Each structure stands twice: as structure tokens, then as C-alpha cells.
Backbone as a printed PyTorch tensor [residue, N CA C, xyz], in Angstrom:
tensor([[[  94.2100, -104.2800,  181.4350],
         [  93.8100, -102.9850,  181.9060],
         [  94.0210, -102.8550,  183.4050]],

        [[  93.7520, -103.9460,  184.1150],
         [  93.8830, -103.9100,  185.5610],
         [  95.3290, -103.6340,  185.9870]],

        [[  96.3120, -104.2350,  185.3200],
         [  97.7080, -104.0430,  185.6540],
         [  98.1780, -102.6230,  185.4110]],

        [[  97.7570, -102.0070,  184.3480],
         [  98.1450, -100.6370,  184.0180],
         [  97.5900,  -99.6560,  185.0430]],

        [[  96.3820,  -99.8940,  185.4690],
         [  95.7340,  -99.0520,  186.4520],
         [  96.4930,  -99.1300,  187.7860]],

        [[  96.9640, -100.2830,  188.1530],
         [  97.7050, -100.4590,  189.3930],
         [  99.0630,  -99.7470,  189.3080]],

        [[  99.7180,  -99.8310,  188.1680],
         [ 101.0040,  -99.1580,  187.9970],
         [ 100.8080,  -97.6440,  188.0800]],

        [[  99.7130,  -97.1520,  187.5050],
         [  99.4310,  -95.7110,  187.5880],
         [  99.2120,  -95.3060,  189.0360]],

        [[  98.4760,  -96.0990,  189.7610],
         [  98.2150,  -95.7890,  191.1730],
         [  99.5110,  -95.8440,  191.9790]],

        [[ 100.3360,  -96.8370,  191.6750],
         [ 101.6170,  -96.9520,  192.3730],
         [ 102.4980,  -95.7430,  192.0690]],

        [[ 102.5490,  -95.3150,  190.8060],
         [ 103.3350,  -94.1380,  190.4310],
         [ 102.8000,  -92.8780,  191.0950]],

        [[ 101.4840,  -92.7380,  191.1130],
         [ 100.8820,  -91.5690,  191.7590],
         [ 101.1770,  -91.5730,  193.2560]],

        [[ 101.1210,  -92.7580,  193.8630],
         [ 101.4160,  -92.8600,  195.2970],
         [ 102.8740,  -92.4930,  195.5710]],

        [[ 103.7790,  -92.9210,  194.7050],
         [ 105.1970,  -92.5750,  194.8740],
         [ 105.4210,  -91.0680,  194.7220]],

        [[ 104.7580,  -90.4530,  193.7620],
         [ 104.8830,  -89.0040,  193.5720],
         [ 104.3480,  -88.2660,  194.7920]],

        [[ 103.1930,  -88.6850,  195.2880],
         [ 102.6120,  -88.0510,  196.4810],
         [ 103.5310,  -88.2460,  197.6830]],

        [[ 104.0700,  -89.4440,  197.8410],
         [ 104.9860,  -89.7020,  198.9610],
         [ 106.2270,  -88.8250,  198.8590]],

        [[ 106.7500,  -88.6680,  197.6480],
         [ 107.9240,  -87.8130,  197.4420],
         [ 107.6080,  -86.3670,  197.7950]],

        [[ 106.4690,  -85.8840,  197.3380],
         [ 106.0860,  -84.4950,  197.6320],
         [ 105.8390,  -84.2790,  199.1200]],

        [[ 105.1920,  -85.2420,  199.7540],
         [ 104.9470,  -85.1200,  201.1940],
         [ 106.2450,  -85.1410,  201.9930]],

        [[ 107.1780,  -86.0010,  201.6030],
         [ 108.4510,  -86.0520,  202.3280],
         [ 109.2320,  -84.7600,  202.1210]],

        [[ 109.1790,  -84.2100,  200.9090],
         [ 109.8380,  -82.9230,  200.6640],
         [ 109.1950,  -81.8100,  201.4640]],

        [[ 107.8730,  -81.8150,  201.5280],
         [ 107.1580,  -80.8160,  202.3300],
         [ 107.4690,  -80.9490,  203.8080]],

        [[ 107.5480,  -82.1970,  204.2890],
         [ 107.8790,  -82.4240,  205.7030],
         [ 109.2870,  -81.9300,  206.0050]],

        [[ 110.2050,  -82.1420,  205.0670],
         [ 111.5740,  -81.6650,  205.2610],
         [ 111.6110,  -80.1370,  205.3670]],

        [[ 110.9230,  -79.4740,  204.4510],
         [ 110.8870,  -78.0050,  204.4650],
         [ 110.2270,  -77.5140,  205.7460]],

        [[ 109.1270,  -78.1330,  206.1330],
         [ 108.4340,  -77.7370,  207.3570],
         [ 109.3610,  -77.9180,  208.5800]],

        [[ 110.0720,  -79.0150,  208.6120],
         [ 111.0040,  -79.2600,  209.7190],
         [ 112.1200,  -78.2340,  209.7570]],

        [[ 112.6210,  -77.8500,  208.6060],
         [ 113.6760,  -76.8360,  208.5590],
         [ 113.1580,  -75.4910,  209.0530]],

        [[ 111.9530,  -75.1290,  208.6280],
         [ 111.3720,  -73.8630,  209.0690],
         [ 111.1200,  -73.8760,  210.5690]],

        [[ 110.6020,  -74.9810,  211.0700],
         [ 110.3370,  -75.1070,  212.4940],
         [ 111.6450,  -75.0760,  213.2850]],

        [[ 112.6830,  -75.7310,  212.7720],
         [ 113.9860,  -75.7110,  213.4390],
         [ 114.5650,  -74.3130,  213.4980]],

        [[ 114.4090,  -73.5330,  212.4370],
         [ 114.8980,  -72.1480,  212.4370],
         [ 114.1510,  -71.3160,  213.4550]],

        [[ 112.8410,  -71.5200,  213.5590],
         [ 112.0510,  -70.7820,  214.5450],
         [ 112.4950,  -71.1430,  215.9600]],

        [[ 112.7650,  -72.4250,  216.2010],
         [ 113.2360,  -72.8430,  217.5180],
         [ 114.6070,  -72.2540,  217.8210]],

        [[ 115.4820,  -72.2220,  216.8280],
         [ 116.8110,  -71.6340,  217.0170],
         [ 116.7020,  -70.1480,  217.3070]],

        [[ 115.8530,  -69.4520,  216.5530],
         [ 115.6650,  -68.0160,  216.7840],
         [ 115.1190,  -67.7540,  218.1810]],

        [[ 114.1860,  -68.5820,  218.6270],
         [ 113.6200,  -68.4210,  219.9720],
         [ 114.6840,  -68.6650,  221.0350]],

        [[ 115.5320,  -69.6450,  220.8320],
         [ 116.6010,  -69.9280,  221.7980],
         [ 117.5950,  -68.7750,  221.8530]],

        [[ 117.9100,  -68.1870,  220.7100],
         [ 118.8330,  -67.0500,  220.6800],
         [ 118.2170,  -65.8550,  221.4100]],

        [[ 116.9520,  -65.5830,  221.1610],
         [ 116.2710,  -64.4700,  221.8430],
         [ 116.2440,  -64.6930,  223.3520]],

        [[ 115.9900,  -65.9330,  223.7740],
         [ 115.9600,  -66.2490,  225.2000],
         [ 117.3390,  -66.0390,  225.8250]],

        [[ 118.3890,  -66.4720,  225.1250],
         [ 119.7520,  -66.3000,  225.6380],
         [ 120.1210,  -64.8250,  225.7240]],

        [[ 119.7220,  -64.0380,  224.7230],
         [ 120.0050,  -62.6000,  224.7650],
         [ 119.2700,  -61.9210,  225.9100]],

        [[ 118.0390,  -62.3080,  226.1630],
         [ 117.2730,  -61.7300,  227.2650],
         [ 117.9300,  -62.0610,  228.6050]],

        [[ 118.3880,  -63.2990,  228.7620],
         [ 119.0740,  -63.6930,  230.0000],
         [ 120.3810,  -62.9230,  230.1620]],

        [[ 121.1130,  -62.7280,  229.0750],
         [ 122.3750,  -61.9920,  229.1390],
         [ 122.1270,  -60.5350,  229.5040]],

        [[ 121.0840,  -59.9340,  228.9060],
         [ 120.7490,  -58.5470,  229.2530],
         [ 120.4050,  -58.4200,  230.7300]],

        [[ 119.6020,  -59.3700,  231.2350],
         [ 119.1880,  -59.3170,  232.6330],
         [ 120.3730,  -59.4960,  233.5670]],

        [[ 121.2670,  -60.4130,  233.2610],
         [ 122.4170,  -60.6140,  234.1410],
         [ 123.3730,  -59.4280,  234.0790]],

        [[ 123.4920,  -58.7980,  232.9110],
         [ 124.3210,  -57.5890,  232.8030],
         [ 123.7210,  -56.4620,  233.6230]],

        [[ 122.4120,  -56.2990,  233.5300],
         [ 121.7430,  -55.2500,  234.3010],
         [ 121.8880,  -55.4950,  235.7980]],

        [[ 121.7770,  -56.7540,  236.2180],
         [ 121.9500,  -57.0900,  237.6310],
         [ 123.3660,  -56.7680,  238.1020]],

        [[ 124.3610,  -57.0620,  237.2880],
         [ 125.7480,  -56.7800,  237.6540],
         [ 125.9840,  -55.2700,  237.7590]],

        [[ 125.4290,  -54.5080,  236.8270],
         [ 125.5810,  -53.0520,  236.8720],
         [ 124.9210,  -52.4890,  238.1190]],

        [[ 123.7190,  -52.9780,  238.4340],
         [ 123.0220,  -52.5060,  239.6330],
         [ 123.7940,  -52.8460,  240.8990]],

        [[ 124.4010,  -54.0230,  240.9330],
         [ 125.1900,  -54.4160,  242.1040],
         [ 126.4080,  -53.5040,  242.2750]],

        [[ 127.0940,  -53.1980,  241.1720],
         [ 128.2360,  -52.2900,  241.2490],
         [ 127.8070,  -50.8870,  241.6620]],

        [[ 126.6860,  -50.4220,  241.1610],
         [ 126.1900,  -49.0940,  241.5250],
         [ 125.8430,  -49.0460,  243.0080]],

        [[ 125.2470,  -50.1260,  243.5320],
         [ 124.9250,  -50.1740,  244.9630],
         [ 126.1910,  -50.1230,  245.8150]],

        [[ 127.2020,  -50.8840,  245.4050],
         [ 128.4720,  -50.8750,  246.1490],
         [ 129.1180,  -49.4920,  246.1120]],

        [[ 129.0520,  -48.8260,  244.9700],
         [ 129.6290,  -47.4820,  244.8660],
         [ 128.8720,  -46.4980,  245.7480]],

        [[ 127.5580,  -46.6100,  245.8030],
         [ 126.7600,  -45.7420,  246.6740],
         [ 127.1210,  -45.9690,  248.1380]],

        [[ 127.2710,  -47.2130,  248.5330],
         [ 127.6380,  -47.5320,  249.9150],
         [ 129.0150,  -46.9560,  250.2510]],

        [[ 129.9570,  -47.0640,  249.3220],
         [ 131.3040,  -46.5350,  249.5530],
         [ 131.2710,  -45.0110,  249.7000]],

        [[ 130.4570,  -44.3240,  248.8850],
         [ 130.3500,  -42.8620,  249.0100],
         [ 129.7530,  -42.4610,  250.3590]],

        [[ 128.7690,  -43.2280,  250.8320],
         [ 128.1590,  -42.9340,  252.1320],
         [ 129.1760,  -43.1470,  253.2420]],

        [[ 129.9320,  -44.2410,  253.1990],
         [ 130.9520,  -44.4850,  254.2320],
         [ 131.9970,  -43.3740,  254.2370]],

        [[ 132.4100,  -42.9450,  253.0530],
         [ 133.4100,  -41.8600,  252.9710],
         [ 132.8500,  -40.5660,  253.5460]],

        [[ 131.6030,  -40.2310,  253.1830],
         [ 130.9920,  -39.0010,  253.6760],
         [ 130.8530,  -39.0400,  255.1890]],

        [[ 130.4110,  -40.1690,  255.7490],
         [ 130.2790,  -40.2960,  257.2000],
         [ 131.6380,  -40.1610,  257.8900]],

        [[ 132.6710,  -40.6990,  257.2680],
         [ 134.0180,  -40.5930,  257.8340],
         [ 134.4650,  -39.1360,  257.8880]],

        [[ 134.2930,  -38.4400,  256.7670],
         [ 134.7360,  -37.0420,  256.7090],
         [ 133.9150,  -36.1740,  257.6580]],

        [[ 132.5980,  -36.4060,  257.6850],
         [ 131.7310,  -35.6300,  258.5840],
         [ 132.0560,  -35.9040,  260.0440]],

        [[ 132.5610,  -37.0870,  260.3460],
         [ 132.9210,  -37.4370,  261.7220],
         [ 134.3290,  -36.9840,  262.0840]],

        [[ 135.0000,  -36.2730,  261.2020],
         [ 136.3210,  -35.7580,  261.5030],
         [ 137.4490,  -36.6910,  261.1060]],

        [[ 137.1550,  -37.7220,  260.3910],
         [ 138.1910,  -38.6640,  259.9800],
         [ 138.7440,  -38.3220,  258.6050]],

        [[ 139.6920,  -39.1210,  258.1970],
         [ 140.2870,  -38.9850,  256.8720],
         [ 140.0900,  -40.3290,  256.1700]],

        [[ 139.5240,  -40.2760,  255.0010],
         [ 139.2690,  -41.5050,  254.2570],
         [ 140.5350,  -41.9490,  253.5370]],

        [[ 140.9140,  -43.1860,  253.7370],
         [ 142.0670,  -43.7540,  253.0640],
         [ 141.5830,  -44.5530,  251.8610]],

        [[ 141.9440,  -44.0710,  250.6690],
         [ 141.5570,  -44.7890,  249.4620],
         [ 142.4170,  -46.0330,  249.2540]],

        [[ 143.5610,  -46.0920,  249.9180],
         [ 144.4510,  -47.2430,  249.7680],
         [ 143.8140,  -48.5110,  250.3180]],

        [[ 143.1240,  -48.3970,  251.4550],
         [ 142.5150,  -49.5860,  252.0520],
         [ 141.0150,  -49.4190,  252.3040]],

        [[ 140.4400,  -48.3400,  251.7920],
         [ 139.0000,  -48.0740,  251.9360],
         [ 138.5500,  -48.1060,  253.3890]],

        [[ 139.2990,  -47.4020,  254.2210],
         [ 138.9510,  -47.3240,  255.6440],
         [ 139.0110,  -45.8800,  256.1030]],

        [[ 138.2960,  -45.6390,  257.1700],
         [ 138.2980,  -44.3160,  257.7760],
         [ 139.4110,  -44.2710,  258.8230]],

        [[ 140.2850,  -43.3100,  258.6760],
         [ 141.3640,  -43.1220,  259.6460],
         [ 141.0850,  -41.8690,  260.4490]],

        [[ 141.3700,  -41.9250,  261.7110],
         [ 141.1680,  -40.7540,  262.5500],
         [ 142.2470,  -39.7310,  262.2250]],

        [[ 141.7960,  -38.5120,  262.0850],
         [ 142.7480,  -37.4330,  261.7650],
         [ 143.5900,  -37.1640,  262.9960]],

        [[ 144.8920,  -37.0500,  262.8000],
         [ 145.7810,  -36.7410,  263.9140],
         [ 145.7870,  -35.2550,  264.1280]],

        [[ 145.7730,  -34.8710,  265.3790],
         [ 145.7600,  -33.4380,  265.7020],
         [ 147.1510,  -32.8710,  265.4600]],

        [[ 147.1490,  -31.7490,  264.7670],
         [ 148.4340,  -31.0920,  264.5150],
         [ 148.7950,  -30.2330,  265.7210]],

        [[ 150.0710,  -30.3070,  266.1400],
         [ 150.4560,  -29.5060,  267.3010],
         [ 151.2190,  -28.2890,  266.8980]]])
């Protein structure tokens, strides 16, 4: 009787170990997916922020260029789009 009881306990322990290892595998897969999803969200947020920063930088440069052009024209100059410089208007005779 003692031997049969030990074999039953050993079989039950093996079944429990199998179920626990399967559960640990599933838990690890779920946790890995959550970590992957979090990493993707973080990368997308960084990409959005860097895109927004680049757009803002270009908009600032465009605003500065419009101000320089306006100041040139108001000062009597002619704006050269070829080299982005203010040229003095030559007096017509």
C-alpha cells in the first residue's frame, strides 16, 4: 500500500508541475506581449514628439524668413529669393 501511495503522489506532483510550467509559459507570453506593446507605444510617442519638434523648427525658420523679407522691402530693398538676401534697389535714371 505504501508504494502505491507514493506513486500516486509522484504522479500528482508531475501533473501539478506540468500545469504550473504551462501556466508560467502562458503568463510569460502575456507579460512579453504587454512589454512589447509598451515599447511600441513609447517609440510612437517619441516619434510624434520629434516630428512635432521638426515641424515647429521649420515653422520658426519660415517666420524668420518672412520677417527678414518684410524688413528688406520696407527698408527700400529688393529681396533676392535666389540667395535669400536683401539687395539694395538701384535707382532708375
